N, C-alpha and C positions, 0 to 999 in steps of 0.2 A: 867561019865554021859554023854549020847549022845543026843543033842539038835539040831542038824543040820537039820533034816528033819522037824521039827516043825517050825523053822524060815523060811524055804523056803515056807512052806504052808501058813504062816502068810502073808508073803510079796506077795504071789501070790493073796491072798483074798483082801489085801489092793489095790493091782493094779486094780482088777476087779471093786472094788467099785468106785475107782477114774474114771475109763473109763466110768462107768455108769453115774457118776455124770457129767462129760464133755459132754456125749451125750445128757443127759437131758438139760444141759445148752444151747447146741447148737440148740436143738429143740425149746427151750424157745426163744432164741435169733432169730431163723429163723421165729418163729411165730410172735414174737414182730415186726420183720422187715416187715413181710407180712402185719400185722395189720396197721403198720405206712405207708407203701406204699399204701395200700388200702385206708386208711384214706386220705393220700395226694392226689391220684387220684380222690377220691370221693369229696374232698374239691375243687380241681381244676375244676371238673366237675360241682359242685355246682356254683362255682364262675363264670364259663363260661355261665352256663344257666341264672344266674342273670344278668350278664353283656353283653350278646350278644343275638341277635335274628337270628335264621337260618330259611331260606326260602328254603324248598325242592321242592316246585312247581314252578320250574324255567327252562327255556329253552333258547337255543341260537335261536335268530330269525333274519330275514332279510326281506327286501321288495321283495317278490316273484312276479316278473312282468310276466303276461301272455300276450303274443303278439297275436293279432288277425288280420285278414285280414279286411280291410274296403271296399274291392271290392270282388265280386265273381269271380271264375275262376279256371282252372285246375292248380294243383301244379306241375310245370315243374321240379323244382330242390329244393332238400333239402340236402345240403352238410354236415350237421352237425349231431351229435349223442349226446345223454345224457352224460354229463361228460365233454364235450369239453370246454376248456378255450379259450374265444375269445376276441379280441380287439374290441374296438368301431368302427362301420362302417363295420365290417365283414358280409358277406352275410349269412343270415339265411334261407330265403325262396324266391324262385322265382316263381311267378305266371304268367300263360300264358298272354302275353302283345301284341299279334299280332294285334288284333282289335283296342286296344288303340292307338298303334304305327301308324296304318293307319289313325285313326281319328286325331291325332296330325299332320301328314303329310298333310292330306286334309285341315285342318284349316290354316296351314302355307301357303299352296297354295293360299288359298283365300285371306289371308292377303297380300301376295305378289301381287295379282291382284288388291287389293285396292291401294296398294303403286304405282303400275304402273299407274292405273287410276289417282291418284293424281298427279303423275309427267306429264301425258298427259294434264291434266287440267290446271296445272300451266304453261307448255309450251304454251298452247292455250291462256291462259290469257295474258301471257307476249307478245305473237305475236299480239293479238288483241289490246293490249295497244300501241304497236309500230305503228301498222297500223292506228289505230284510230287517234292517235296524228299527224302522218304525213298527213292523210286525212284532219284533222281539220286545220293543218296549211296551206296546199294547197288551201283548200277552203277559208280560211281567206284571203290568198294573192290574190286569184281571185276575191273575193268580194271587197277587197279594190281597186284592179285595175278597176273593173267594176263600182264602185262608183265614181271613178275618171273620167272615160270615159263618163259617162252619162250626166253631166252638159254640157261638150263641145259639145257633140252631140245634146242635146236639143238647146243649143245656136245657133249652125249651122243650125238646122231646123228652129228655129224662124227667123234667118236672111234671110234663103231662102224664107220662107213665106212672109216676108216683101218685098223682092226684086221682088217676083212674083206679088205681089199686085200692086206694083208700075209700073211694066211693063204692067200689064193689064189696069191700068189707062192710061198710055201713049198710048196704042193702041186704046183706046177709043177716045183720042183726036187727034189721027193720027200722034203723035210724035214717037211712038214706032214701032218696026218691029215684025213680027210674029216669026222670027227666034229667036230673043232674048227671047221672051215670052216662046218658047218651051225649050231653053236652061235652063231658070230659072226653068221651071216647072220640067225638069229632075233632076236639081240640088236639088229641094225641095223633089222630090221622094226619091233621094239618102240620104238626110239628115234625112228624117223621118225613113228610113231604118236602118240607123246608130243609131238613138236613140232607135228604137224598139230592135235592136240587143243589145245595151248597157243595157237596162231594162232586156231583157232576160238573159244576162250574170250575172246580179246581182241576179235574181231568181235562175239561176242554181248554182251560188255560195252558195246561201243560202240553196238550196237543198242538196248540198254536205256537208254543215256544219250540217244539220239535220242527214244526213247519218252517219257522224262522231259521232254525239251525240248518235245516236241509237247504234253504235258500242261501245261506252263507256258504254251504258246500258247493252249491251251484256256482258261486263265484270262483271257487278254485278250478272247476271244469272250464269256465270262460277264460281264466288266467292261463290254463294250460293250452287252450286253443290260441291264446294270443302268443305264447311261447312258440307253438309250432309254426306260426307264421314267419318267425325269424329265419330258420333255415331255408323255407321256401323262397322268402325274399332275397337272402343271399345267393341262393343258387340262381334265381332269375337275374339278379344283378350281375353276377359273374357271366352268365350267358349273354346278357345285354352288352356288357363291357366287351366281350369277345366279338359279337356282332359288330359293335362300334368300332373296334380295332379293324375289323375286316373292312368296314366301310371307310375308315381313314386311310387303309393301305392302297385303296383304289384311287387315290390322289397323291401322286409322286411330286414332290417340290424340291427346289434347288437347296441342297444341304448346306451351301456356304456361297459367299460371293465368287463366282467363278465363270468359266467358259465352257460352252458345249463343244466337245471335240468330235463326237460321232454319234449318229443315230442309227439303230439297228432294226427299227420297226416303222411302220407306216400306219396312219390312222385306218381303222377298219380291220386290221389284222388281229388274230386271237393270240393272246400272250399266255403262256403257262407260268405256273408258279416257279419262280427262280430263274426264268428266262431273261437274259439281259436285254435292256431296252435302249439306254443311253449312256454315253461315257462323257465325264466332265473332269475338270481339274481347276485348281485355284492358281491364277497367275502370280499371286503374292507369295505362294509357298513353292518356290523353285530352289533347286540345289544343283550342285555339279558332282557327278559321279564318274569315277575313273578307275582303271585297273592298273596297278602299279606292279612293276616287276619285282620279284622277290629280292633281286639284287639291289634294288633301289628303296626298299621298304624302310631301311635304316635312317633314310633321310627324312622321313615324314613321322610325325606324331601329333595326337590331337592338340590343337593350339597353335600348331606351326603356321606362320604366315605364308601365303603364296599369292601369285598373280594369275589372273585368268584373262585370256584373250579369245575372242569369238570370232569364228570366221565370217559371221554375217555383218560384224561391226569391225572392219579392219582399222587399226590405228587406236583403238580404244581399249583401255586396261581396266579390269575389274579386280579390286583387291579382295582377297578372301582369306579364310582361316580353315585349316583342317578340323572338320567337325567330329568325325569318327572314322575308325577303321574296323573292317570286318576281320575277325580273328581266324579266318579260314580261307584257303585258296578257292579260286572260281571252279577248279576241277573238282573239288569235293561236292559241289552242287549238281554235277552232271547227272543226267538220267541214266547213262550208261557208264558206269565206272570203269576205268582201265585197270583191270586186276593184273594184266600182263602174265598170264600163266604160261606162255611159251618160253619165257626166259630172255627173249629179244628185248633190249632195252634201249631207248633213245632218250637222252637227257634233254628235257625241254624246260626252259625257264618258266616258272609258274607266275601267275598274277593273283594279286590280292585287291579286293574291292576297297576303294577310299572314297569318302564323301566330304565335300568342301562346301562351306557356308560362305556366301558373299557378304561382305561387311564393309560398307553399308549395302543394304539390299538394293537392287536395281529397281526402277520404276516397274510396276506391274505391266506385263505384255511386252517389254523390251526383249526379254529372253524367253524362248518357248521350248518345250520339251522336245528333245531329239536333236537340238542344234549342236553342231561340232565345236569344241572348244580345245584350248590348249592350256595345260597348268604348268607353271613355272615355280619351282621351289628352290631354296638354297640348299646345296649340298652340305650334309652334316646337321640339317634341322635348323 
């Protein structure tokens, strides 16, 4: 009896059944794993949605400083271009300063003239002081001498008058001589002259003292002239400082270490006072600004930790902290407020501005103003 072929066929059939069974089990296992994986990701997504708040309306921001000219003039030099990184104090714009320079030089010359006038008056005051002092001392000495001479001259005159009267009586009695009378008369005349001269010397000395006193009063006039120079000098100094300020304003320099973002003028153009010339910002002073839905604002408060991801740097996470929160919705800052006088009302979720500080701060230049970012915070703060 030949059963070999039948056994081989049976074994082949059993093997095919087993292989189909294994494939079915693999499919079922794969499907189960796929379902479990989907459930896991779904659970994780749901858990993330319930425990985190994501803000997509966020950008990198910085203080964009627009530099303008305080004075009008021609733009002589503009040695920078957009994108240049500059240090504080580097030259940005040079405006024509020829007229301002001449004004400062003119005022400096006028101030130098006032200084020379002051030096002249001070020298004159010192000279008049010394001269008047010496004149006063000389007049005082002369007056003392004249006052000492006058009594002796008057006594001599009185004695001569008495002698002449006695001689005149003697002549009348015949005891005196005409010669003696004439001698005594001449002596009286000489004594009277000396007395008159002594009195005149006193008056002359007094006049010299009055002249010295007038010189001392001239010193007061000179002192008042010196005082009048003070207000003139202060006025000219203020005008010079104003002109120097005008001259300094014609040179615009970088106010901080930063980057040139945009230039609004070209060399040779005429700039008006207050007209913007150049825009700059500091790469080291960047922040994240976002607008939070009013329904999510309860999850954020100053000091709350958040994570920031940047579209420009996928896979990189920047830790941050809520720095501050504006206490009014963005709709309050609109130029055209929605008063809704018609009565038709559509309820729209409002947004409130929020600012995030990156901690630690990223390297300067890594994040740039305007980049889109995403802020993730924990629900409940």
